[in-house]
C-alpha positions in Angstrom: 21.5 -30.8 22.3 21.0 -31.7 18.6 20.0 -29.3 15.8 16.6 -31.0 15.9 16.2 -30.5 19.5 17.2 -26.9 19.2 14.6 -26.2 16.6 12.0 -27.7 18.9 13.2 -25.6 21.9 13.1 -22.4 19.7 9.4 -23.2 18.8 10.0 -23.7 15.2 8.6 -27.2 14.6 4.8 -27.7 14.5 4.2 -30.9 12.7 6.4 -33.8 11.3 6.0 -37.1 9.7 8.4 -40.0 10.4 10.0 -38.0 13.3 12.6 -40.5 14.2 14.0 -40.7 10.8 14.0 -36.8 10.5 15.7 -36.4 13.8 18.5 -38.8 12.7 18.9 -37.1 9.4 19.1 -33.6 10.7 21.2 -34.2 13.6 23.7 -36.2 11.7 23.9 -33.8 8.8 22.4 -36.3 6.2 19.4 -34.2 5.2 19.2 -32.6 1.8 16.2 -30.4 2.1 14.2 -27.8 0.2 12.1 -24.7 1.1 10.1 -23.0 -1.6 10.0 -19.3 -2.4 7.3 -17.8 -4.5 8.9 -15.0 -6.8 5.9 -12.6 -6.6 8.3 -9.6 -5.9 11.8 -8.5 -6.6 12.8 -8.7 -2.9 12.4 -11.1 0.0 10.6 -9.8 3.1 10.6 -10.7 6.7 8.1 -13.2 6.1 10.7 -15.3 4.5 13.4 -14.4 7.1 12.3 -17.3 9.4 12.9 -19.8 6.4 16.3 -18.2 5.6 17.4 -18.4 9.3 16.2 -22.1 9.4 18.3 -22.9 6.2 21.3 -21.3 7.8 20.9 -23.2 11.1 20.6 -26.6 9.2 23.5 -25.8 6.8 25.8 -24.9 9.7 24.8 -28.5 11.2 26.0 -30.1 8.0 22.9 -30.5 6.1 22.4 -29.2 2.4 19.7 -26.7 1.6 18.0 -26.4 -1.7 16.4 -23.0 -2.3 13.5 -23.6 -4.7 12.2 -20.7 -6.6 8.7 -21.1 -8.0 9.2 -19.9 -11.5 6.9 -22.4 -12.8 4.3 -22.7 -9.9 4.4 -18.7 -9.7 2.7 -18.7 -13.1 -0.3 -20.5 -11.4 -0.3 -19.1 -7.9 -0.8 -21.0 -4.7 -4.4 -20.8 -3.3 -3.4 -21.4 0.1 -4.6 -18.7 2.5 -5.8 -16.5 -0.3 -9.3 -15.0 -0.8 -8.5 -14.0 -4.5 -6.7 -15.1 -7.6 -3.0 -14.0 -7.6 -2.1 -11.7 -10.6 -0.2 -13.4 -13.5 3.4 -12.6 -14.0 5.4 -12.8 -17.3 8.4 -15.1 -17.3 10.8 -12.1 -17.6 9.5 -10.7 -14.4 9.7 -14.0 -12.6 13.3 -14.5 -13.9 14.2 -11.0 -12.6 12.7 -11.7 -9.1 14.6 -15.1 -8.9 17.9 -13.2 -9.5 17.1 -10.7 -6.9 16.3 -13.5 -4.5 19.8 -15.2 -4.9 21.6 -12.0 -4.0 19.8 -11.7 -0.8 19.9 -15.5 0.1 23.6 -15.3 -0.2 23.9 -13.4 3.1 22.4 -16.5 4.8 23.3 -19.5 2.7 26.7 -20.7 1.4 26.3 -21.7 -2.2 30.0 -22.3 -2.9 31.3 -25.7 -3.9 27.9 -27.4 -4.1 27.1 -26.8 -0.4 23.7 -25.4 -1.3 21.6 -25.3 -4.5 19.2 -22.8 -5.9 16.9 -24.2 -8.5 13.9 -23.0 -10.4 10.9 -25.4 -11.0 10.3 -23.7 -14.3 13.2 -25.9 -15.5 11.0 -29.1 -15.3 7.4 -27.8 -15.0 7.3 -25.6 -18.1 8.3 -28.5 -20.5 5.8 -31.0 -18.9 3.5 -32.7 -21.6 -0.1 -32.5 -20.3 -1.1 -36.1 -21.0 2.1 -37.5 -19.6 1.4 -35.2 -16.4 -2.2 -36.8 -16.2 -0.9 -40.4 -16.5 2.3 -40.2 -14.4 1.2 -37.8 -11.7 -2.7 -37.2 -11.8 -3.4 -40.9 -11.4 -2.0 -40.7 -7.8 -4.3 -37.9 -6.5 -7.8 -38.2 -5.2 -10.0 -35.4 -5.9 -12.1 -36.2 -2.8 -8.8 -35.9 -0.7 -7.8 -32.8 -2.4 -11.0 -30.9 -1.8 -10.8 -31.9 1.7 -7.5 -30.0 2.1 -7.8 -26.8 4.1 -6.0 -24.8 1.3 -8.9 -25.6 -1.1 -11.6 -25.2 1.5 -10.8 -21.6 1.9 -11.1 -20.8 -1.6 -14.3 -23.0 -2.5 -16.8 -20.4 -1.5 -15.5 -17.7 -3.6 -14.5 -19.9 -6.5 -11.5 -22.1 -7.0 -10.4 -22.3 -10.7 -9.0 -25.4 -12.3 -5.9 -23.5 -12.8 -5.4 -23.0 -9.1 -6.5 -26.5 -8.4 -3.4 -27.8 -10.1 -1.0 -26.1 -7.6 -0.9 -29.0 -5.3 -0.1 -31.3 -8.1 2.7 -29.1 -9.2 4.2 -28.7 -5.7 4.2 -32.5 -5.1 5.9 -33.0 -8.4 8.6 -30.7 -7.3 9.5 -32.8 -4.4 9.4 -36.0 -6.6 11.7 -34.2 -9.1 14.1 -33.0 -6.4 14.1 -36.3 -4.7 15.1 -38.0 -8.0 17.6 -35.3 -9.3 19.2 -34.3 -6.1 18.5 -36.8 -3.5 16.3 -34.4 -1.6 14.9 -36.2 1.4 13.3 -33.7 3.4 11.0 -30.7 2.7 10.2 -27.8 5.1 7.3 -25.5 4.7 4.8 -23.3 6.6 1.7 -24.5 8.4 -0.5 -23.7 5.5 1.5 -25.8 3.2 1.0 -29.1 5.2 -1.5 -30.5 2.7 0.8 -29.8 -0.2 3.8 -31.2 1.5 2.0 -34.5 2.4 0.9 -34.8 -1.3 4.6 -34.7 -2.3 5.6 -37.4 0.2 2.7 -39.5 -0.9 3.5 -39.2 -4.5 7.2 -40.3 -4.0 6.1 -43.3 -2.0 3.4 -44.3 -4.6 5.7 -44.1 -7.5 8.8 -45.3 -5.9 7.7 -47.7 -3.2 6.9 -47.4 0.5 10.7 -47.7 1.4 11.4 -44.3 -0.4 12.9 -42.0 2.0 11.0 -38.7 1.7 9.9 -36.8 4.6 8.0 -33.6 5.6 8.3 -31.2 8.4 6.2 -28.2 8.7 7.3 -25.1 10.7 5.6 -22.0 11.9 7.0 -20.2 8.8 3.9 -18.8 7.4 1.5 -18.1 10.4 4.4 -16.3 12.2 6.2 -15.1 9.1 3.3 -13.7 7.7 2.3 -11.7 10.7 5.9 -10.5 10.9 6.0 -9.6 7.4 3.5 -6.9 7.4 3.1 -3.5 9.2 0.6 -0.8 9.1 2.6 0.7 6.0 3.0 -2.5 4.1 5.7 -5.1 3.9 9.2 -4.8 5.5 11.7 -5.8 2.8 15.1 -7.3 2.9 16.2 -5.0 0.1 17.7 -1.8 1.6 16.3 0.2 -1.3 12.7 -0.7 -0.2 13.3 -0.8 3.5 16.3 1.0 4.8 18.6 -0.6 7.5 17.3 2.1 9.9 13.5 1.4 9.1 14.4 -2.3 9.4 16.0 -1.8 12.7 13.2 0.2 14.1 10.6 -2.4 13.0 12.4 -4.9 15.3 12.8 -2.3 18.0 9.0 -1.7 18.0 7.8 -5.2 18.3 5.2 -5.8 21.0 6.8 -6.7 24.5 5.0 -10.1 24.3 6.8 -11.0 21.1 10.3 -10.2 21.9 11.5 -13.4 23.3 9.5 -15.4 20.8 11.4 -13.5 17.9 14.7 -14.1 19.6 14.3 -17.7 19.7 12.9 -17.9 16.2 15.2 -15.7 14.2 18.3 -14.8 16.1 21.5 -17.0 16.5 21.9 -16.0 20.4 22.3 -19.1 22.5 19.2 -20.2 24.2 20.7 -19.8 27.5 21.2 -16.1 27.0 17.7 -15.7 25.6 16.3 -17.5 28.5 18.1 -15.1 30.8 16.4 -12.1 29.0 13.1 -13.7 29.4 13.3 -12.5 33.0 13.4 -8.9 31.8 9.6 -9.1 30.8 7.7 -6.7 32.7 10.8 -4.6 33.7 12.4 -1.6 32.0 15.0 -3.9 30.6 12.6 -5.3 28.0 13.6 -2.2 25.8 17.2 -3.4 26.2 16.1 -6.9 24.8 14.3 -5.1 21.9 17.4 -3.2 21.1 19.4 -6.4 21.1 17.0 -8.1 18.9 16.9 -5.3 16.3 20.7 -5.1 16.3 21.2 -8.8 15.9 18.6 -9.0 13.0 19.9 -5.9 11.2 23.3 -7.3 11.3 22.1 -10.6 9.8 20.5 -8.8 7.0 22.4 -5.7 6.5 25.9 -6.2 8.1 27.6 -4.9 11.2 28.4 -1.5 9.7 24.7 -0.8 8.9 23.5 -2.1 12.2 26.0 0.1 14.0 24.7 3.1 12.1 21.1 2.2 12.6 21.7 1.7 16.4 23.4 5.0 16.9 20.9 6.9 15.0 18.1 5.5 16.8 19.9 6.2 20.2 20.6 9.8 19.1 17.0 10.5 17.9 15.1 8.9 20.7 17.6 9.4 23.5 19.1 13.0 23.0 16.5 14.1 20.6 19.4 15.1 18.2 17.6 15.1 14.8 20.9 15.4 12.9 21.0 11.5 13.0 17.6 11.1 12.0 16.9 9.0 8.8 16.2 11.4 5.9 14.8 11.4 2.3 15.2 13.9 -0.3 12.2 15.7 -1.7 12.4 16.3 -5.4 11.8 20.0 -6.2 9.7 18.8 -9.2 7.2 17.8 -6.6 6.4 21.2 -5.6 3.0 22.6 -7.0 2.8 26.4 -7.2 5.9 26.5 -5.0 4.6 24.3 -2.2 4.2 20.6 -1.2 1.4 19.3 1.0 1.9 17.3 4.2 0.1 14.2 2.7 2.7 13.9 -0.1 5.4 14.3 2.2 4.1 11.5 4.5 3.6 9.1 1.6 7.2 10.0 0.2 8.6 9.3 3.7 7.0 5.9 3.6 5.2 6.8 6.9 1.9 6.4 5.3 0.8 4.0 2.4 -1.5 6.4 0.7 -2.9 10.1 0.6 -5.9 8.7 2.4 -3.9 7.0 5.1 -1.9 10.2 5.5 -5.1 12.4 5.7 -6.6 10.1 8.4 -3.3 10.2 10.5 -3.1 14.0 10.3 -6.8 14.5 11.1 -6.6 12.1 14.2 -3.7 14.1 15.6 -1.2 11.4 15.0 1.4 13.5 13.0 3.9 16.2 14.1 6.3 18.3 12.0 9.4 19.7 13.8 7.8 18.6 17.0 4.5 20.5 16.5 1.2 18.6 16.0 -0.4 19.2 12.6 -4.1 18.3 12.1 -4.7 20.1 8.9 -4.3 17.6 6.0 -4.2 20.7 3.5 -1.1 22.0 5.2 1.5 22.9 2.8 5.3 24.0 2.9 7.5 26.1 0.7 11.0 25.4 0.0 11.9 28.2 2.6 10.2 26.3 5.3 12.5 23.2 5.0 15.5 25.0 6.3 17.7 22.1 7.6 14.9 19.7 7.3 11.4 19.0 8.2 11.1 16.2 10.8 7.9 14.2 10.1 6.7 12.0 13.0 3.7 9.6 12.7 3.0 8.1 16.1 5.4 7.8 18.8 8.3 6.0 17.0 8.1 6.4 13.2 9.9 9.5 11.8 11.7 10.7 8.8 13.4 14.1 8.1 12.6 15.6 4.7 15.4 17.5 3.1 15.8 19.2 -0.2 
């Protein structure tokens, strides 16, 4: 089985253009491909995870990845799948976020000796002359066709700015530039990027001729990735300072039974044969074993074996024997005490178990919170430093807990 066929078997490929050519490129290690990353935060999250895993699979098969960070397009904002206009970022923030991305990507992608590239489209987009862009690029775009694209349809009712309208042109110019500068002959993206990617392929062929070798492939990166990237308490980050290795482990340990095998295929590097064996565990008590395998494999990928071992042992200790000594903890700053006490809602927010105080209040009032094993339904409940003892074990729902210590 070639790598292209494996991508198909794992459920990654949704649509392609020029499939025979793409299959040949990918299976024979002849693809120089790019995937774009929007630098809207200082960490990647699990919504990007699928893209990183894909890049690693293709690089291991001899292909060359280009990680394109949207320092230029990030100053406009992609209207795809959005109901509002994205907040503007300064060049300094964008640059900082790009540097953070590079460090995280290096866990997946080998950038040594030119085996992969990381480029920032600010390097060519910010120097563009407007009139030149209109003549050289804009002339190849039909406004009627652009407005028919799904990414613009979704925004038309609430108002699409001319600023955002240019995003497709910018993304198409990215592919054209990468094709000319680095021989990039393949682009990957999520299913909500299809119109933008087709625009890039079309621009290359219009400017350089029908024989120009530029192809597109769209994967289930965004539809699945966006769903994976969010929880009731916000995003799951790859940065251990934002989402601890234990919380990362628990996120995957708690996926729905119906999603376990799908996540195995999309994200892990376990052989398909082994995953298919585990598929028979669905509907049995062994599905929890499969969840543990999934969580361990992905935590190892992102945080390394040592942290994965710690997370696995802590989870087994807490949820197996009930030994709270291994429970993940956080330190409460004594400065947060007011009149000698701190309320339960503040603790839940600090623990990351709830996003906001109103979210914490709702969980408490609905009986979804316990403290040291006792249900607490009064959102006004407060604790003094003496109450902490060896720590207060806060639990939201069945599987989300943190120990508060001083």
